[in-house]
N, C-alpha and C positions, 0 to 999 in steps of 0.2 A: 910360688910360695916354696921354700926349702923343705926338705924331708924332716919329719917331726921324729923327736926321740923324747921318751918319757922323762928323761934326764933334765930337759928344758924346764920342767915344771919346779925344779929346785931353785930356779933364778926367781927373785923377789918380783919381777915385773910378770912373770907368768904364773906365779904361785897361787893366784886366785882361782885359776881353773880346776885346783886340786879338789875343791869343795864341789865336787859334781858326782852324778850317777856314773858316768863312764869312767871316771878316774877310780872310783870304788871297784867297778869291774876289774879293771887292769890290776889294781892292788890286790884283790882277792885270788886272782890268778897268778900271783907273783910273777908277773911279766918282767922281761930283760929290760932294764932302763937304757940301754943303748940300742935296742932293736929300732930299726928304721921303719916308720909307719907313714908311707907317702901320702896317704889321703886324709889325714887328720888336719882339722882347721884349727888354727889358734891365734891369739893376738895378745899384746901387752895391756895390762890394765890403763896404760896412759894413752891408748889409741884414740884419735879423734873421728874414727869412723864409726858412727853409731851403728850402721847396718851391719858392718863387720862384727861389731860387739854383740849384737843380738843373735848375729848367726852362730857365732862360737857359743854363747849361752846356750842356744837351742840343741846345737850339736852335742855338746858335752852334757847337758842337763844340769847345768850350774845351778846351785840352790842358795848360794850366800854370794851377794854382789858386793863389789867394792864401792867405796865412796865416790871414787873417780868415775865409775859408771852412772851414778845418780847424778852427779854433776854435769855429765854430758847429756844425759836424758833430760834433764829439764832445760838444758841449754837448746837442744835440737828438737824436742818434741816429736818424735816420729810415729806420729799416729797410724799412718798409711802401712808401715812396716810391721806394726804392732797388729793391726787387724788383718795382715797377711799371715802373720803366725798364728793367730787365734784359728783362722780358717783352715790350717794346715796340720795343727798339732792335736795331740790328744787332750783330754780334758784336764789331766793332772798338769799339764804344762799350761794349758789354757788359764788356769787360775793365776799363774804368774804373770801372764801377759794382760790379762784384764786388770790386774791389780796395778801393773805399771801404766796402764792406760788411764786408770781412774786417778793415780796421783798427778800425772802431768796435766790434767784436765782440771785439778783442784784448784779452788778460789783462794786458799789461804795456807800457810804453813801449819796451822793448827789442823786443819782437814787432812792434810798430808800425814800428820803423826797419828792421828785417830784412825786412818786406813791402815798404816803400818802395824798397829796393835790389833785391828779387827782381822787384818789376813795373817798376822804373826810373822812379820818381816823384820827382824832384829837388825839386819843390815841397813834397812831404811830408817830404824828408829835411830841408830847410830849416826846417820847422816843429818836426820832431824836435829840431833842434840849438839853434834860438832860443827856443822856447816850452817844450819838454818837458825841455830841458838834459840831453840823453841823455849818459850816460857814454861816454868816447871809447875805443873798443875797436878792436883790430886786426881783428876779424871783419867791420867794415863795409867797409874797404877791400877785403878779401878777397872780400866778396860782390859788391861793385861790379865788381871786375875778373872775377870768375867769370861774371858775367851780361853783361859787355861794356858796362856804362853809363859811358862816359867822362866825361860831364858830371858824374855824381855822384861819381866818383873824383876829378876835379879839385877838386870842392867840399870833399870830405873831407880832401884833402891840404892844401888852401889854409886850412882852418880847424883844421889841427894834430891830425888824426885820425892815429894811428900806423899804420904797415903793416909789413909783414915779407915774408919769402921765400915766404909763401903768396899774397901778392897777385901777384907775378910768375907763380908757378907756376899759379895760377888762370887767369890770362891766356892763358899759353901752352898749357895744356890745353884750353882751350875756344876757341881760335883768335882770341882778341881782340887783334890786332896794335895798334891804337892805345892800348889800355890798357896793354899790354906796354911799348911805346915811352914813354909818357908817364912810367910808374912808374919805368922804368930812367933815363930822362934826368933824372928828379928825385931820384934817389939811393936808390930803393928797391932793396934787395939782391935778387940772384938766386942760387938754388942752382945748384952745380955740375952738378947732374944734370937741369937743366931741360930740356935737348935731348931727354930721354928722353920727356917728356910730349908735347912737340910732335911729335916722330916718331911715337910710337903713336897719336896722334890725327889724323895726316895734315895737319898745317898746314905746308905747305911754306913759306910767306912768313915764317912765324915762325922756322923752322929758318934761313932765310937771314939774318934779322935777328939771331939768337943766334950765328951763326958767328964764332969767335973771341972771344966774350964769355964762354963757358962750355966744359965738357968736351964734346968728341966723340968717342966712342970705339966700341969694339964693340957695347957695350949700346945706343948711339943707333942703330946699324945694325940691332941686333936688334929694337928697338921699331918701327922704319920697316917691318921685314919683318912684324912682327905686325899693324901697321895695314894693310900690303898696298897702299900707294899707289905706283905705279911712278915718279911724279916725284920723290918724297921719296927712294927708292933711287938713282935715277940721280944726284941732286944730291950725295947723300952720298958716292957713288963719285967723282964729278967734283972733289971737295975733298979726296979722299984718307983719308976717314974709314976706320978699320980695319974688317976683317971676319974672320970665321972659319967654320968649317963649319955652326955653329948657323944662320947666316943663310940658306942654302939650305934647312935642315930646315923652319924657319918658313914661308918662301917656297912651299914645297910643300904646306904645311897650312892657311895662311890667306891672305886677300886678296880672294876672289871668294865670291859668294853662289850656291849652286844650289837650284834649287827641286825638291823631291823629292815633293811631292804637292800637286796643285793643288785649290782649292776654287772654289765658286760665286762667292765674294766674294774677288777677287785679293788683297785686302790680308791675308787670313787664310791664303795659301798657306804650307804648311810648307817652311821653308827649312833649309838648314845652311851653315856656312862652310867652303869647300874652298881647296885651293891655286889659285895664280894662275899658269899656265904663263907668261904674258908676264914676269913678274917672275922666275920661276926661269930661264927661258931668258937673260934679260939678265944676271942674276948669273953664270951658267955660262960665257956667252960673254965675259965680261969678267974671268974669271980667278977668280972666288969659289970657294974650295974646297968640296967636299961629302964626305960620307961614308955610312956605311949608315943614318944617322939620317934622311936625305933621302927615302930610299924607304920607311922604316917610318913618317915623318910623313906622307907622301903616301897611303899605304896606310890609315893610320887616319883620314884626314879624307875618304876616298873620292875623292881628286884622282887618277882614272885617268890623265888625260892627262899630269900631273906624273910619275907613276910610270913611265909609258911613256918619257916624255922623258928622265928620269933614267937609266933601264936601259939604253936604246939608245945613250946618250951616256957610257956607261962607268962610271956610279955604281955602287959595290958595294952589295950588299945581304945580309942573313942571315936567320935564322929570325924575327927579330923583325918583318920586313915581314909575313909571313903571320899572326904572332900579332897585329899591330897591325890588319890588315885585319879580322880575326876579331872584335876586340873591339867593333866597332859593326856587325856583319853586312855588311860591304862586300864582297859576294860577286865582283862583277867585278874588283876588284883582287886579292882572294885567287885567282880563277881565272887572271888574267894572271900574278900572280908564279909560282904553281906550274906552269902550263903553259910558263913560259919558265925553269925550271930553279931557281928559288928553293927553299932548303930549308924544311922546316917541322919541328915537333917537338910534343909532347904540349900545350904552351900554346895551340897554335890551336884544338884541339877544347875545352880548358877555358875559354878566352875565349869561344868561341861559345856555351857552355852558360850563362855568366854572363849573356847577353843577354836575360833575362826582364823581369819588372816592375820591377826595379831600375834598368835602363837607360832613361833618359829621352830618349835621342837616337833620333829617328825615322829608321828604316831603309826602304829599298826591298825588302828581302828579309827573310824570317823566319829566326830562329835554326835551325829545323829544316831549311831549305833549305840553309843554310850548313853545318851539321852533316853532312847527309846527303853533300853534296859532298865535304867533307873526308874522311870516313871511306870513302866509295866510291872515292877515288882515293889510299887508302893512308896517309892521315895518322894517325900514332899517337895513342893516348888513355891515359889512366890514370884512377885513382880521383878525380882532381880534377875530371874531366868531370862525373861524376854528383854530386859534392858541390856544385860550382858551380851545376848545374841546379837542385838543391834550395834553395841559397842565394838564387837569383833567381826562385823560383816558376815554374820552367820545366819543368812537367810533360812536355810533348811531348818535349824533348829527354831528359830523364830516362827516359822510356819508350823512346825510340828508342835510346839508348845502351845500356841494359840489355839489351834485346830483341837487340842486334846484338853481345853479347859484352864490352861494356865493364865492367871490374872496379869495385866500389864497397866502401866500408867504412863504419865506424860515423860518419864524418864526415857522410855523406849524411843519415841520420837526424837527426843532431844539427842539421844546417842547416835541416832541414825543421821540426824542433821550434822552432828558434831564430826562425823566420819565422811559426810557428803554422800552417803550411800542412798541414792534415790529409790533403789529396788525396796531396801528394808523399809525406808520412810513411806514409800507409796502403800506397800502392802499393810503397814500397821494403820495408817490414816484411813485408808479405804474399808479396813475391817473394824473400824470404830475405835481404835485406839485414841486416848485423849491426846491433844497436841496444842502446843502454844500457838498463839495467833500469829505471832512474829514468824515463825517456822512456816506456817501455813501459807503467809504472804511471800517470803522469801523464795520459798521453792514452788510457789503457784499450784498448790496442792488441790486436787478435786475428788470429790467422792466418786 
């Protein structure tokens, strides 16, 4: 190979190499165009040697590939070469080679185009349009906006690809302001409810852009509360977006993440979403109404600080607060509510009993601990406590409830049978729980 000079890249057949990381370095250093660089590899965009093409791409860090490359790629399908490059290169280059491998394994032109918009390769998108003559579908603009690839979105629009409300919705939902601005300013329609998507997904800049362009109503505020971002809540209040009691309820139950069990690898800590006291406090201090659902929402999500704040600042509560705390074994909230005069009823114990294997939400306390607390402090129970324990494979609670005088009926055995839980079924039947004859026969139960 003859000695390389940077001035060669001024020739059309080599100019494709200029769109690379290495050329940018030469350009920044103001290198001499005539300087001889003996160890540089290069090739024409018209080369028919795919291995050489890929070596040059890898050496220079080329990030925009010509149509000629894609034509050769699909003709030769160099899977082994790409696998070698994936093993030898760093992760940022791996993404390119993984993309190239995926498109040559694609089963259709449609899939190739979708992949180009998923990975953000405008060069491949151009190949799809010019060479593959891809059918012009709305989904392509929607994908470009969803993934935030403004250059791809511009190309699609300039080449008459259609778009619709999903294009702007996707940009708003995923926080891609520039895509949203471009689409809106070029006539793409927006849905009246687009503010809901940006509010729920915490995109303050997009909310500001959308103001006076679409509906901002109570549901916008509700979605901001669900998203839990203080700045979005504050902004919506400042522009007089309407609110109601549901806003405080969601603020009391979402917005923050609480670690409830640590692991050796911090990324696998067991977490749950809880209410955000900062958000709830701001809403209340600025006049947002609340009602009993604020306390029950805080109790259900184990947001003890929100529950305390709401109660001490005059928010009403009722039996649903205790039953909501019971639903996920939130013993601290249950204790606080009961010890501060909140009423409870049979739903509290029955909800606790339901927290067996069917409850996928991790809790700091066991259902047995919660049931013991409730019963020892005078909470009433009824047949539903035992039947729910059986329904959720909760043998400990079933045993505790029966041994402490909780009534049961046929539903307990029916639920145990429904779950095919022989332990609960045999325990209940042997201890005198009424049972349908068909269940006795099917499971061959004996006293």
